[in-house]
N, C-alpha and C positions, 0 to 999 in steps of 0.2 A: 370621742376623738381626743386626741390628748394635745394639751397645750404645750407649746414651745415658748421658753423665756428665754431672753437674751440680757446679759447684764452689760449695762453700758455705763460710763463714767460720766454722770452729769452731776456736777456740783451744785448745791443749792437748791435740788430739787428732790422731792421726796416722792417714793409710791410709784404706781405704775404710771409710766408716761401719756400711754395711748391704749384705753381698753376697747375703742371702736372698732368698728370693721376695718378692714384693710382695703385700699384703694391704691394700686400702684400707680395710676395715673396722676393721681393727687400728691403722693409722696413716695417716689420709687426708691428713696434712701431705706425705707423699713422693709422692701420687698427682699425674702430669702429665697433665691431660686430653686434651692435644693428642696425646700418644703411643698412646692406646689400650692395652687392657688386656694384650694380647700383649706389646707393645714394653714396655710399664710394668714387666712382670716381670723385665726385663733392666736396668733403670735403677740406675745406681750413684751414689754421692754421695762426692765428693773433698773433702777440706778444703783451703782456700785461705786465705792469711794475711790478717790484717787489720793495717792500719797501726795504730800507737800514737797514740791520740787524746789523750794527755796532752800533749804540746807544744802543741796547739791549745787546749786547756782552759786551760792556763798562760798561754798568749799572750793570749788573750782577757781572762783576768782581770787580768793584769799592765797591759796598756793601758788599760782601762777606768779600773782602780784608779789609774794614774798621772795620766790628764787630771783625774778627780774631785779627787784630793789637791791637785793643783795649786791648784784653787780654794779647797778647804778651809784649806791652808795659807796662803792669802792672796797667793800669788805671782802671781796673774792676775786681773785686775778681774772681779766678780760678774757684771757684765753679758753676760759670755760664757757663763755657766754652761750655757744650753740646748743647747750643742754636746755636753754630756756624755749628753742623753737620746737622741739618735739613735745614738750609739755604745753606750749601756747596753741598748739595744734590739736591735741587730743582733749585735755582737759580744760584748759582755760578757754579754748573755742569750741570744740564740739560738744562736750559735756554740758557747758554752759548754754550753748544755742538749744540744745534738747531741753534743758529745764526752762529756757523761754518757751518753747513750743508747749508745753505742759502747762506753763502759767497761763497762756491763752486758753488752755482747754477748761482751768479752774475757773477763768473769769476774771483772773487777777490782772488788770490792764498795766498797774506799775510793774509788777513783776516780769510780766512778759515784755515790755518794752526794755527793761532795765537788762535782764538775762540775754534776751536776743540781741540787743545792742552791744553788749560788752563781749558776748561770745564772737560776734562778728568782729568788734576790734581785734581780739587775739588772733584770729583767723587773717584779718588783714595785716597785722604784725607779722605774723609768720610769713604771710606771702611777699610782703614788701622785703623782708630780709632774705628770703630765700630767691627771689626773682627779679625784683625791680629795683632795688637799692644799688646795684652795679652800674644801672642804666641813668642814674642821676649824677650829674657832674659833681667832683668833690666841691667846688665852691658853692654849690647851690644846696648839698646834701643837709648842712645843719638849719637852713631857712626851711627847707621843706618839711624836715622832721618837727620842727618846732611849731609849724603851721598846723601839722597834722595833730600834734599833742594839744595845743591851744584850743583847736576846734573840738576836741573831745573833753577839755575842761569846759567849754561853753555848755555843751550837752550836758555834762554832768552837773554843771550849776542849776540848770532849770529842773533837773531830776531831783536835786536836793531839794528845790521848794516843794515839789510835789511828795518827797520824803516826809516832809514836816506833819503828814496824816498817816504816818505808818507806826514806828517805833523809835525811841530815842536812839537803839543801837543801829538802825538802819539809816537813821538820819546823820549819825556821826560818821559812819562809812563815807557817804556821799559827801559830805563836808570835806574830808580829808582827801577824797578821792579828787575832788575838783581841784583843791590846792594842789596836789600831786601833780595832776596832768598840767597846770599853768606854771608851776615852778619848773617842771622839767622842759616844758616848751619854751620857757625864757632862756633856760640855760642852753639848749640845744640852738635856738636862734641866734644866741649873741657868743656861742662858743664859750661861755663860762662854765669852766669845769667845776668850780665850788658850787656854783648854783645847782648845776645837774646832780651832784653829789647830795646837796640839800634834800632835792626832790627824790632822791633814793631813800633818804632817811624818812621823809614823810609818807614814802610808799611803803616802808616797812610798818609804820605806825598803822596805816590804812588796812594792810594786811591783817594784822593784829587785830583789829576792830571788826574786820570781815569775819576772820576765823571766831571770834567770839560769838557773833550773830548765828553764824551756823551752828555752832557748837551749842548755843543756847536753845535754838530751834528743834534740832534734832534730838536733844536730851529731853527737853520739855515734852517734845511728844512722845518720846519711848517711856519716860516715867509718869506720863499721863498727868502731869501737875508742873507748876512753874518752880523749877530748880534753880535756873538761872534767868534773873530778871531781864526784861529787855525794855521795860517801860512804855506801854502804848502811849500815842500822843493823841490829844483830843481832837475831836473833828467837828 
């Protein structure tokens, strides 16, 4: 009888996951309906590696943040701002959301929460601008957007605390991002153009920090050694 082997991505686990007899009533997740019961009794599961989704999530976040921050800082005319919406949907939103889902698969709770949340942030930003912003009275728009941004600043602040057990590069990104959200929120809530522009400049620095973290992760992985340091923080 020929053994059938399935390669599953199970990080942190080595060897054959289950070499015992197959019982579809106990665990029908392992049942291969095309193999038949006799063959299914010989099915084995061998782990296969998962590529690190972190560099993708960081790159999606960095690029989208950079482009939006260029407008927030007043370095690019506001007439071109709709270009951000497609980027927020496809790269900052969907790509980062997928990175978050893969982080769940790798068992990285911090990465899963971060990338899934910020992917959802960009998707909600796109949805708000496309469908809901016109429904908010002009007198309330600044306060609503300010509340939205400050709420994300609060979330990012506690994620910053959690990031202190990752790397210095990641912790720097979260510190800068929390500051970006809060400054932009204050600027929007109070209709302070100068404060909003300051938030845009901080956002640019945040994007550069995130870009470095992504570049370091993908480069170090590709070269198989530390080319660009990220300074792991103590646990």
